[in-house]
Each structure stands twice: as structure tokens, then as C-alpha cells.
C-alpha positions as CSV (number, residue, x, y, z in Angstrom):
1,M,35.1,0.8,-8.2
2,Q,34.8,-2.2,-10.5
3,G,32.1,-4.8,-10.6
4,I,31.6,-8.3,-11.7
5,V,28.6,-10.7,-12.1
6,I,29.2,-14.3,-10.9
7,A,27.0,-16.5,-13.1
8,G,26.6,-20.2,-13.5
9,T,25.8,-22.6,-16.3
10,H,22.8,-23.9,-14.2
11,S,21.3,-24.0,-10.7
12,G,23.5,-26.0,-8.4
13,C,26.8,-25.5,-10.2
14,G,28.3,-23.9,-7.2
15,K,28.0,-20.2,-7.9
16,T,27.0,-19.4,-4.3
17,T,30.0,-21.1,-2.9
18,V,32.3,-19.4,-5.4
19,T,30.7,-16.0,-4.7
20,L,31.1,-16.4,-0.9
21,G,34.7,-17.5,-1.5
22,I,35.4,-14.5,-3.7
23,L,33.8,-12.1,-1.2
24,A,35.9,-13.7,1.6
25,A,39.1,-13.5,-0.5
26,L,38.6,-9.8,-1.4
27,A,37.8,-9.0,2.2
28,K,41.0,-10.8,3.3
29,K,42.9,-8.7,0.8
30,G,41.7,-5.6,2.6
31,C,39.0,-4.6,0.1
32,T,35.6,-3.2,1.0
33,V,33.2,-5.2,-1.0
34,Q,29.6,-4.5,-1.8
35,P,27.6,-7.6,-2.5
36,F,24.4,-8.0,-4.5
37,K,22.1,-10.8,-5.5
38,A,20.2,-11.2,-8.7
39,G,16.5,-12.0,-8.2
40,P,14.3,-12.5,-5.1
41,D,16.5,-14.2,-2.6
42,F,16.9,-13.6,1.2
43,I,19.2,-16.4,2.2
44,D,22.2,-15.7,-0.1
45,T,22.0,-12.0,0.7
46,G,22.3,-12.8,4.4
47,L,25.3,-14.9,3.8
48,H,26.9,-12.2,1.7
49,G,26.5,-9.7,4.6
50,L,27.8,-12.2,7.1
51,I,31.1,-12.3,5.2
52,T,31.4,-8.6,4.0
53,G,29.8,-6.8,6.9
54,R,27.7,-4.9,4.4
55,P,24.0,-5.5,3.7
56,S,23.6,-7.3,0.3
57,R,21.0,-5.9,-2.1
58,N,18.6,-7.6,-4.4
59,L,18.7,-6.5,-8.0
60,D,15.5,-7.7,-9.8
61,L,14.5,-6.3,-13.2
62,W,11.1,-7.9,-13.2
63,M,10.0,-6.6,-9.7
64,C,11.7,-3.2,-9.8
65,G,12.6,-2.3,-13.4
66,G,15.9,-1.3,-14.9
67,E,16.0,2.3,-13.6
68,Y,15.5,1.3,-10.0
69,V,18.0,-1.5,-10.3
70,A,20.7,0.7,-11.8
71,E,20.2,3.3,-9.1
72,C,20.3,0.7,-6.4
73,F,23.6,-0.6,-7.7
74,R,25.1,2.8,-8.1
75,R,24.1,4.1,-4.7
76,N,25.1,1.1,-2.7
77,S,28.4,0.6,-4.6
78,A,29.5,4.1,-3.7
79,G,32.3,3.9,-1.2
80,A,33.2,0.3,-2.0
81,D,36.4,-1.0,-3.6
82,A,34.5,-3.6,-5.5
83,A,31.0,-4.8,-6.2
84,V,30.2,-8.5,-6.7
85,V,26.8,-9.6,-8.0
86,E,25.7,-13.2,-7.6
87,G,23.5,-14.4,-10.4
88,V,20.5,-16.6,-10.3
89,M,19.9,-20.0,-12.0
90,G,21.8,-20.4,-15.3
91,L,23.3,-17.3,-17.0
92,Y,20.5,-17.2,-19.7
93,D,17.6,-18.7,-17.8
94,G,14.4,-16.7,-17.4
95,N,12.7,-13.9,-19.3
96,L,14.9,-11.4,-17.4
97,S,18.0,-13.4,-16.9
98,T,21.3,-12.9,-15.2
99,A,22.7,-12.0,-18.6
100,D,20.1,-9.3,-19.0
101,L,21.0,-7.9,-15.6
102,A,24.7,-7.9,-16.5
103,A,23.9,-6.1,-19.7
104,A,21.7,-3.5,-17.9
105,L,24.5,-2.8,-15.4
106,G,27.3,-2.9,-18.0
107,L,29.2,-5.5,-16.0
108,P,31.3,-8.4,-17.2
109,V,30.5,-12.0,-16.2
110,V,32.6,-14.6,-14.5
111,L,31.2,-18.0,-15.4
112,V,31.1,-20.9,-12.9
113,V,31.2,-24.3,-14.5
114,D,30.7,-27.5,-12.5
115,A,33.6,-29.7,-13.7
116,F,32.4,-32.8,-12.0
117,G,32.2,-35.7,-14.4
118,M,33.6,-33.6,-17.3
119,A,37.0,-33.1,-18.9
120,E,37.7,-31.8,-22.5
121,S,34.0,-31.2,-23.1
122,A,34.3,-28.3,-20.7
123,G,35.7,-26.2,-23.6
124,A,32.5,-26.7,-25.6
125,V,30.4,-25.6,-22.7
126,V,32.4,-22.4,-22.2
127,N,32.5,-21.7,-25.9
128,G,28.8,-22.0,-26.2
129,F,28.1,-19.7,-23.2
130,A,30.7,-17.1,-24.4
131,S,29.2,-17.0,-27.9
132,L,25.9,-15.7,-26.5
133,A,27.2,-13.4,-23.9
134,P,26.0,-9.7,-24.1
135,H,28.5,-6.9,-24.0
136,P,30.9,-6.6,-22.1
137,G,30.9,-10.4,-22.2
138,I,32.5,-13.1,-20.1
139,R,35.7,-12.0,-18.4
140,G,36.7,-15.5,-17.4
141,V,35.7,-18.9,-16.2
142,I,36.1,-20.7,-12.8
143,F,35.7,-24.5,-12.6
144,N,34.1,-25.9,-9.5
145,R,34.4,-29.4,-8.0
146,V,37.7,-30.1,-9.6
147,A,39.0,-33.6,-8.6
148,S,42.8,-33.1,-9.1
149,E,45.5,-31.0,-10.6
150,R,45.4,-33.3,-13.7
151,H,41.6,-32.8,-13.9
152,Y,42.1,-29.1,-13.8
153,E,44.7,-29.1,-16.5
154,R,42.4,-31.1,-18.8
155,V,39.4,-28.7,-18.4
156,R,41.6,-25.6,-18.5
157,D,43.4,-26.6,-21.7
158,S,40.1,-27.3,-23.4
159,V,39.0,-23.7,-23.2
160,R,39.7,-21.3,-26.1
161,D,39.5,-17.5,-26.2
162,V,38.2,-17.1,-22.6
163,A,40.4,-16.6,-19.7
164,V,40.5,-19.5,-17.1
165,L,40.7,-17.8,-13.8
166,G,41.2,-20.9,-11.7
167,C,39.2,-23.5,-9.9
168,L,37.8,-24.7,-6.6
169,P,38.6,-28.3,-5.5
170,K,35.9,-30.8,-5.1
171,N,36.3,-30.6,-1.3
172,P,37.3,-27.0,-0.4
173,G,36.9,-27.8,3.3
174,V,33.8,-25.7,4.0
175,E,30.2,-26.9,3.5
176,I,27.1,-24.7,4.1
177,P,24.1,-26.6,5.5
178,H,20.9,-26.8,3.5
179,R,17.2,-27.1,4.3
180,H,13.9,-27.0,2.3
181,L,14.1,-23.3,1.2
182,G,17.8,-23.5,0.4
183,L,20.9,-22.7,2.5
184,V,20.8,-22.2,6.2
185,V,20.2,-18.5,7.0
186,A,23.0,-16.1,8.2
187,E,21.2,-15.6,11.6
188,E,21.9,-19.2,12.4
189,R,25.7,-18.7,11.8
190,P,26.1,-21.6,9.4
191,F,29.9,-21.2,9.3
192,S,32.5,-19.9,11.7
193,S,35.1,-17.2,11.1
194,E,37.6,-20.1,10.7
195,D,35.4,-21.5,7.9
196,V,35.3,-18.1,6.1
197,D,39.1,-17.9,6.4
198,K,39.5,-21.4,5.1
199,L,37.2,-20.6,2.1
200,A,39.1,-17.3,1.4
201,D,42.4,-19.2,1.4
202,A,41.1,-21.8,-1.0
203,V,40.1,-19.0,-3.4
204,L,43.3,-17.1,-3.1
205,Q,45.3,-20.4,-3.6
206,H,43.4,-21.6,-6.7
207,I,41.8,-18.5,-8.3
208,D,43.4,-15.4,-9.8
209,V,41.3,-12.9,-8.0
210,D,43.4,-9.9,-9.3
211,A,42.8,-10.9,-12.9
212,M,39.1,-11.3,-12.2
213,L,38.5,-8.0,-10.4
214,T,41.2,-5.5,-9.4
215,P,39.8,-2.7,-7.2
216,A,40.3,0.6,-8.9
217,R,40.5,2.7,-5.7
218,S,42.6,2.2,-2.6
219,R,41.0,2.3,0.9
220,G,42.1,5.9,1.4
221,E,40.4,7.1,-1.7
222,K,36.8,5.9,-1.1
223,E,33.9,8.2,-1.8
224,D,31.9,9.4,1.1
225,L,28.9,7.0,1.1
226,T,26.7,9.3,3.2
227,A,27.3,12.1,0.8
228,R,26.0,10.0,-2.0
229,G,23.0,8.6,-0.1
230,R,19.6,10.1,0.0
231,P,18.8,12.5,2.9
232,V,16.8,10.8,5.7
233,P,14.0,13.0,7.1
234,S,13.1,13.3,10.8
235,P,11.1,10.3,11.9
236,R,7.4,10.7,11.8
237,A,6.5,7.0,12.7
238,R,8.1,4.2,14.7
239,I,7.9,0.8,13.0
240,A,8.9,-2.3,14.9
241,V,10.5,-4.9,12.7
242,A,10.7,-8.6,13.8
243,R,14.3,-9.7,13.4
244,D,15.6,-13.0,14.8
245,R,16.3,-16.6,13.7
246,A,12.6,-17.1,13.0
247,F,11.9,-13.9,11.0
248,C,14.8,-12.7,8.9
249,F,13.6,-12.5,5.3
250,Y,13.6,-8.8,4.4
251,Y,14.6,-6.9,1.3
252,E,17.1,-4.4,2.8
253,D,15.8,-1.8,0.4
254,N,12.3,-2.0,2.0
255,L,13.7,-0.9,5.3
256,D,15.8,1.9,3.7
257,L,12.7,3.1,1.7
258,L,10.7,3.2,4.9
259,R,13.5,5.3,6.6
260,Q,13.6,7.7,3.7
261,A,9.8,8.0,4.0
262,G,10.2,9.1,7.6
263,A,10.1,5.9,9.6
264,E,12.3,5.0,12.6
265,I,13.0,1.3,12.5
266,V,13.0,-0.5,15.8
267,S,14.0,-4.2,15.9
268,F,12.3,-6.8,18.2
269,S,12.3,-10.6,18.6
270,P,9.1,-12.5,18.8
271,M,11.2,-15.4,20.1
272,S,12.9,-13.8,23.0
273,D,11.3,-10.4,23.8
274,T,8.3,-10.4,26.1
275,A,6.2,-7.7,24.4
276,V,5.9,-5.4,21.4
277,P,8.3,-2.5,21.8
278,P,6.8,0.5,23.6
279,D,5.6,3.6,21.7
280,V,5.6,2.0,18.2
281,D,3.0,2.9,15.6
282,A,3.2,-0.3,13.5
283,L,4.6,-3.8,13.3
284,Y,6.3,-5.3,10.2
285,I,6.8,-9.1,10.5
286,G,8.7,-10.6,7.6
287,G,9.2,-14.1,6.4
288,G,11.6,-16.7,7.7
289,Y,11.4,-20.1,9.4
290,P,8.7,-19.9,12.1
291,E,8.0,-23.6,11.6
292,L,11.5,-24.4,12.9
293,Y,10.9,-22.3,16.0
294,A,7.2,-22.9,16.4
295,K,7.6,-24.4,19.9
296,E,9.6,-21.3,21.2
297,L,7.3,-18.8,19.4
298,S,4.2,-20.5,20.8
299,G,5.7,-20.8,24.3
300,N,6.4,-17.0,24.4
301,K,2.8,-16.3,25.4
302,S,3.4,-12.8,26.6
303,M,4.7,-11.8,23.2
304,I,1.8,-13.6,21.4
305,E,-0.7,-11.8,23.6
306,S,1.0,-8.5,23.1
307,V,1.0,-8.8,19.3
308,A,-2.7,-9.9,19.3
309,A,-3.6,-7.0,21.6
310,F,-1.7,-4.5,19.3
311,A,-3.6,-5.8,16.2
312,G,-6.9,-5.9,18.2
313,R,-6.6,-2.2,19.0
314,G,-6.6,-1.4,15.3
315,M,-2.9,-0.6,15.1
316,A,-1.1,-1.1,11.8
317,V,0.4,-4.6,11.3
318,Y,2.0,-5.9,8.1
319,A,3.1,-9.5,7.8
320,E,4.6,-11.6,5.0
321,C,4.8,-15.4,4.6
322,G,6.3,-16.6,7.9
323,G,5.0,-13.5,9.6
324,F,1.6,-14.2,8.2
325,M,1.8,-17.7,9.6
326,Y,2.7,-16.2,13.0
327,L,-0.5,-14.2,12.9
328,S,-2.7,-17.2,12.2
329,Q,-4.4,-19.3,14.9
330,G,-1.4,-21.6,14.8
331,I,1.0,-23.8,12.8
332,Y,0.9,-27.5,12.2
333,G,4.5,-28.6,11.9
334,A,5.8,-31.3,9.6
335,D,5.5,-33.6,12.6
336,G,1.8,-32.9,12.8
337,V,2.0,-31.1,16.1
338,F,-0.1,-28.0,16.4
339,Y,1.5,-24.9,17.9
340,P,-0.9,-22.0,18.8
341,M,0.2,-18.5,17.5
342,A,-1.2,-15.0,17.8
343,G,-4.6,-15.8,16.4
344,V,-5.2,-12.5,14.6
345,F,-6.5,-14.3,11.5
346,P,-9.3,-16.9,11.7
347,F,-7.5,-19.9,10.1
348,K,-4.5,-22.1,10.7
349,T,-1.5,-22.9,8.6
350,K,0.2,-26.3,7.9
351,M,3.6,-27.3,6.6
352,T,3.5,-29.3,3.4
353,R,5.9,-32.0,2.2
354,R,6.1,-30.4,-1.2
355,R,6.6,-26.8,-2.2
356,A,3.2,-25.1,-2.1
357,R,3.9,-22.1,-4.3
358,L,6.8,-20.5,-6.2
359,G,7.0,-17.5,-8.6
360,Y,6.8,-13.8,-9.3
361,R,3.5,-12.1,-8.3
362,E,1.9,-8.9,-9.4
363,V,-0.7,-7.6,-7.0
364,I,-3.5,-5.1,-7.9
365,L,-4.9,-3.7,-4.7
366,R,-8.7,-4.3,-4.4
367,E,-9.0,-1.6,-1.7
368,D,-7.1,1.1,0.1
369,C,-4.7,-0.5,2.6
370,I,-1.3,0.0,4.2
371,Q,0.4,-0.8,0.9
372,G,-1.4,1.8,-1.3
373,G,-4.6,3.0,-2.7
374,K,-7.2,1.0,-4.6
375,D,-6.0,-0.2,-8.0
376,A,-2.3,0.4,-7.2
377,V,0.0,-2.2,-8.7
378,I,2.8,-3.7,-6.6
379,R,5.2,-6.7,-7.3
380,G,6.8,-9.4,-5.3
381,H,7.6,-13.1,-5.0
382,E,6.1,-16.1,-3.4
383,F,8.0,-19.2,-2.2
384,H,6.7,-21.4,0.7
385,Y,6.1,-24.9,2.0
386,S,3.0,-24.2,4.0
387,T,-0.7,-23.6,3.2
388,I,-3.8,-22.2,4.9
389,I,-6.2,-24.7,6.3
390,N,-9.8,-24.5,7.6
391,N,-10.3,-21.5,5.3
392,T,-13.5,-22.3,3.3
393,G,-13.5,-19.1,1.4
394,A,-16.9,-18.2,2.9
395,P,-17.2,-14.6,4.1
396,V,-15.9,-14.0,7.6
397,P,-17.1,-10.8,9.3
398,G,-14.4,-8.3,9.3
399,L,-12.0,-10.3,7.1
400,A,-11.3,-8.8,3.6
401,R,-9.0,-9.8,0.8
402,S,-7.0,-6.8,-0.4
403,Y,-5.0,-8.4,-3.2
404,S,-6.0,-9.5,-6.7
405,V,-2.9,-11.7,-7.5
406,R,-1.4,-12.5,-10.9
407,D,1.6,-14.6,-11.8
408,G,4.7,-13.3,-13.6
409,S,3.0,-13.8,-17.0
410,G,-0.1,-11.8,-16.0
411,R,-2.4,-14.8,-15.4
412,Y,-4.9,-14.3,-12.6
413,I,-4.3,-16.7,-9.7
414,H,-6.6,-15.8,-6.8
415,D,-7.6,-13.0,-4.4
416,E,-5.3,-12.9,-1.3
417,G,-3.8,-10.4,1.1
418,Y,-6.0,-10.9,4.1
419,R,-7.0,-7.9,6.2
420,I,-8.6,-7.6,9.6
421,K,-8.9,-4.0,10.9
422,N,-5.5,-2.6,10.1
423,T,-3.6,-5.9,10.0
424,L,-2.6,-7.1,6.5
425,G,-1.1,-10.5,6.0
426,S,0.0,-12.4,2.8
427,Y,2.3,-15.1,1.5
428,I,3.8,-12.7,-0.9
429,H,7.1,-10.9,-0.2
430,I,6.6,-7.4,-1.7
431,H,9.5,-5.4,-2.9
432,F,8.8,-1.8,-2.0
433,G,11.0,-0.7,-5.0
434,S,8.3,-2.1,-7.3
435,N,6.2,1.0,-6.7
436,P,7.6,4.3,-5.4
437,G,4.5,5.0,-3.4
438,I,4.5,2.0,-1.1
439,A,6.9,3.3,1.6
440,E,5.3,6.7,1.7
441,R,1.9,5.1,1.9
442,F,3.0,2.8,4.7
443,V,4.4,5.6,6.8
444,G,1.5,7.9,6.1
445,F,-1.0,5.1,6.9
446,V,0.5,4.5,10.3
447,N,1.0,8.2,11.0
448,R,-2.7,9.1,10.5
């Protein structure tokens, strides 16, 4: 198995489109490809999985540390012909950048350069990035948004000492829809199989995929992935995980770590199912786009009542961001319409026109809870366009704040992580790989 990191000169240069095209092209060539994404991202990983048929994994040095990241890459690449890691932002952006990740994994970089509005100056851009690249360096460059064959010749001929692997034309024939958090999620099927095929053909026509990444093992020589995986114990708790178009933001590792800790994962849909699955010990409601489906969620009264009753009985419920909004009294959409929700928490949420919060978060637990014991440290990420309203901060009987929250630089922000009985809700997406005790604690907590 060989691996590659697809990096960009900056955000918006086209590395996601190039990555999806490369994944599609390798799959069309008959390769089994394992995708990864640098940093805390749910949307790109979903699109990776849509194309490859394998769950994409997040590799984040800040949240999980180098040892966990390397093990995650090794374990999930086992059995694949090739591994493709999509970077984040520009190659060198951030304290723990895509370049740092490539160096930690020992992988070469393919640099995506947006050629729009540029010709011979492209050589200077590539030369500058290559001069700073960590070992094993930049394997090659791909130019995006190339206007014509003549345009490609000019940018290609300007590059020295770095292989030019090809280009994507300005209009490759496939466009992935966007919205306020980024691209449209995989659960909404933003492109058809014909679109994927068209994107694969564009890459195979214009990019030398074999020079970029040649699989080292044929399909008949793959390792046994199950033999390399960790043993899964007999289930000792059943956890219902909300998975549909409204709730689809999960780190795949979180679910794996829960299984390894002894959880049986059962999926359910707050949009279309009528009640919480029978005989489950806990609910896990992740993030997503509940505001887009607020009318459907609010209209599914039997499910809302079932969730509220489950939490009211003191059963364990954990909710992040969109799931947290679902457990509030209701959501005010961007149109100002109020949609009642489960009402577990005594406040409402409202969509904002501007981004409310973004960034890494370190949480110190202020009390024992489903995530761990008092003073345990866990890490995650926050990114949302909604806020809590009619929450004065005054004490509410039975409502506790379990989190003391700091940003990525260690600066205290506020106390958060709202808990009522055994329901814990927060805007922060926690990566269970940030603390090896989270999954064990979660399963042990619901199995008391």
C-alpha cells in the first residue's frame, strides 16, 4: 500500500474536487482506496465514503496526538491498495498543519494549485512551496481551473524540479453544491453515479494517476483487514445513534471505539422513525443540519415524545451541536419560524446569519458524567451558525454545566456542556480518540 497527501496552496483552491476525482479515478481503475481527511471535518469524509465505499477517517494531530493518528492511519489502510489523505487549508497553515501531518505519517504531498488568473507565475508559487516541504517532500503538482491547453502549457513549463502531474479544466462537468457549513453532505446524494464517473474520466484524461500513486499490491494480495483490526468484545450496552439527513456528523472512530468498548450500535432516524429503538441503553445524537429539516423533525411528534420520555426516565443521552439543538425547546430557523423540538433542555436555539463559533476546544470536566470523571481532559471542535437564546445563565433546578471550555491556545472561554439527569448536550464535537477513557466510560456509564 502506498499513500499520498493531497494539499493545497490555500483554502478554496480545489483540493476537495481534486481529491474526489482521484478517489473516483483510482476506484475506476479497480483499486481499493482508503480515504482520510486532515482535521475536524464531517462533510468531506462523507463524500469520500460515497465514492470509495469505505468510511473516511479524520486525522487530527491537535485533537488526538501523533501516536493515535499514526495508528489510525495504519489500521485503516490495512487491506487497501492505496491511501489518500485530503489536507486542510493551505499546506503550511496552522500550528499543526497538513505539512506536519504528512511528515508525521511519512507521506509525500501532491500540491493543488489554482491556476485561474495565473500563468508563468505558477512556477514561483510551486518553487516556494517545494522549498519548505518536509521529507519526503512534494511528489508533484496538479493545476486546477485550467482554461485551455495553451494555459496548461504555460503553467506547466514554468515549473522547475517538481513533477507536473496534470490538471483539471476550469469546468470539469461536475459541481458539488454548497451551503453555510460547506459542501452538501453525502446523505443528500449531491452527485450521481454518472457525475462520479464523469469526474473520474476527467482525472484519468488530464492527470497522470500512475505517476502520482501506483498501488503496490494487487487486489488478490490484500492483507486481511479483520486480522489487523482490534478484537470486538461481546456487547454489554446497546446505543442508538441518530443517522439520517438531519444528523450525520460523526467521527467514524467514535463509533468504532464505542464498539471496542463493548457497545452494540443501533441506527435510528429522528426524521422518519416513530420512536426510540426498543431495548437500548443510551442515545447518541450527533451534529448535522436539523435547521434544514426542522419542520419534519418537529412534525414527527411521536419521536420527539419518545426521546423526551427516554431522557426523562434518566436514561443516558449524549448530543452534540445539531443533536443538542434537537433536545432544546425548539429551533428558530433563518426565516424566524419557531419549530418545537424535544424540550429536554430549558432553552431555545436560533440560527444566526453569521458564524457563531469556530475552533478547537479543550474541555476539562467539572463533574463526573458520561464522558469521564471529574478533571478529565477531552478535546474536540466547534463550528456552528446557531446560538442559545432565553438562557440567562441564572441557576435552573436540575441543570448543570459539566464542561470548562478552553480554546486551542488554552484560553478559557466559558462553562458549557449542559446536563439534566443523565442527558448531556453541547455544541462541541468531541473526538473520542482525544482521551482513551471516553468510550470505556461511556459504555460503563450506560451499563451501570
